[in-house]
C-alpha positions in Angstrom: -64.3 12.1 -12.5 -65.2 12.5 -9.1 -63.6 10.3 -6.2 -66.4 7.8 -7.1 -65.0 6.7 -10.3 -62.9 4.3 -8.5 -66.1 2.6 -6.9 -68.4 2.6 -9.4 -65.8 2.0 -12.8 -69.0 1.0 -15.5 -70.6 4.5 -14.5 -71.5 6.6 -17.4 -70.4 10.4 -17.6 -73.8 12.7 -17.5 -74.2 14.8 -20.5 -72.9 18.7 -19.4 -70.9 17.2 -16.2 -68.0 19.5 -15.7 -64.9 17.3 -16.8 -61.9 17.9 -13.8 -58.6 18.4 -15.1 -56.5 15.3 -15.6 -53.9 14.4 -13.0 -50.6 15.1 -13.3 -48.2 12.5 -15.4 -45.4 11.5 -13.8 -41.7 13.1 -14.0 -40.2 11.9 -17.3 -36.9 10.1 -16.4 -33.9 12.6 -16.4 -31.4 11.9 -19.4 -28.4 12.2 -16.8 -26.5 9.3 -16.5 -26.1 7.4 -12.6 -23.1 8.7 -11.3 -20.8 6.2 -10.8 -19.0 5.7 -7.4 -15.4 7.2 -7.5 -12.2 4.4 -7.7 -10.9 3.5 -5.0 -7.0 3.8 -4.5 -5.7 1.8 -2.0 -3.9 -0.5 -4.1 -1.8 2.1 -5.1 -1.6 4.0 -1.2 -0.3 0.1 -0.1 2.1 0.1 -2.8 3.1 3.3 -1.9 3.5 2.5 2.1 5.2 -1.0 1.5 7.9 0.9 -0.6 8.0 3.7 2.0 8.2 0.8 4.9 11.0 -0.3 2.8 13.3 2.3 1.9 13.1 3.6 6.1 13.4 0.5 7.2 16.7 0.4 5.3 17.3 3.8 6.7 17.5 2.6 10.1 19.1 -0.3 9.5 22.2 1.5 8.1 21.6 4.0 11.2 21.9 1.2 14.2 24.5 -0.1 12.6 26.7 2.7 12.1 25.8 3.8 15.4 26.8 0.5 16.9 30.5 0.5 14.8 30.8 3.9 15.8 30.4 3.1 19.4 32.6 -0.2 19.5 35.4 1.8 17.3 35.2 4.7 20.3 35.3 2.2 23.7 37.1 -0.2 21.6 38.9 -1.0 25.2 35.9 -1.2 26.8 35.1 -3.4 24.0 38.0 -6.3 24.5 37.8 -5.8 28.2 34.3 -6.8 28.2 34.0 -9.3 25.4 30.7 -11.4 26.8 28.5 -8.2 26.9 29.9 -6.8 23.7 29.0 -10.3 21.0 25.6 -10.5 23.0 25.1 -6.7 21.8 27.0 -7.3 18.3 24.7 -10.5 18.0 21.6 -8.6 18.8 22.5 -6.0 15.9 23.2 -8.8 13.6 19.6 -10.6 14.0 18.0 -7.0 14.1 20.0 -6.1 10.5 18.8 -9.8 9.2 15.3 -9.0 9.9 15.8 -5.6 8.1 17.5 -7.2 5.5 15.1 -9.6 4.6 11.9 -7.6 5.9 13.1 -4.8 3.3 12.9 -7.3 0.2 9.8 -8.9 1.5 8.3 -5.5 1.1 10.3 -4.1 -1.7 8.3 -7.2 -3.7 4.8 -6.7 -2.0 4.7 -2.8 -3.4 6.3 -3.9 -7.1 3.4 -6.1 -7.2 1.2 -4.1 -5.7 2.0 -1.2 -7.5 2.0 -3.4 -11.1 -1.9 -4.1 -9.9 -2.7 -0.3 -9.4 -1.3 0.7 -12.1 -3.0 -1.9 -14.0 -6.0 -1.7 -12.7 -5.9 2.7 -12.6 -6.5 2.1 -8.9 -4.5 5.1 -7.2 -1.8 5.0 -10.5 0.6 7.4 -9.3 1.2 6.0 -5.9 1.3 2.8 -7.6 4.2 3.7 -9.8 6.3 5.5 -7.1 5.7 2.0 -4.8 6.8 0.3 -7.6 10.4 3.0 -8.0 10.3 2.3 -3.9 10.4 -1.3 -4.0 12.8 -1.6 -7.7 15.4 0.9 -5.8 15.3 -1.3 -2.6 15.9 -4.8 -4.6 18.1 -3.3 -6.2 20.0 -2.2 -3.0 19.8 -5.8 -1.2 20.9 -7.3 -4.7 23.9 -5.4 -5.0 24.7 -5.9 -1.0 24.1 -9.3 -0.6 26.9 -10.0 -3.7 29.2 -8.0 -2.5 28.7 -9.9 0.8 28.9 -13.2 -0.6 31.9 -12.3 -2.6 33.9 -10.8 0.1 35.5 -14.0 1.2 34.3 -13.1 5.2 31.3 -15.4 5.0 32.3 -18.5 6.9 30.9 -21.3 4.7 30.7 -19.0 1.4 34.2 -19.8 -0.5 35.2 -17.7 -3.6 
């Protein structure tokens, strides 16, 4: 077959003419299945980070409350003579602790939800389980603290 075969498809091969080798065959498809993209661990990582932030927020909140209390006790004379500034500082700490308390609850709930989703969908299962553990620990601590404060009798408007 010469290069003119495409031009003259009806042409006959002459007897005794050399037959050119056949064109190489297309490579056979490989038997290997297509590789699957690696699964991402974003949901589990998000659960872990939220749980970790909830725990770290609680630790920072406890540290701030303790240092404020120790500062007020060690400077008790100045605290009692300068009540206006002391009340302002305590109000700031109370607002900060309020934000830490409810922010920790929010982060812990999100960590538990995302951790369960990660474990079910296998999207960062190990980190998701740690996020659930951290979230449940923070929720338990906040629940105990909330019940303790509510039942102490020192909260205005709450009767026991």
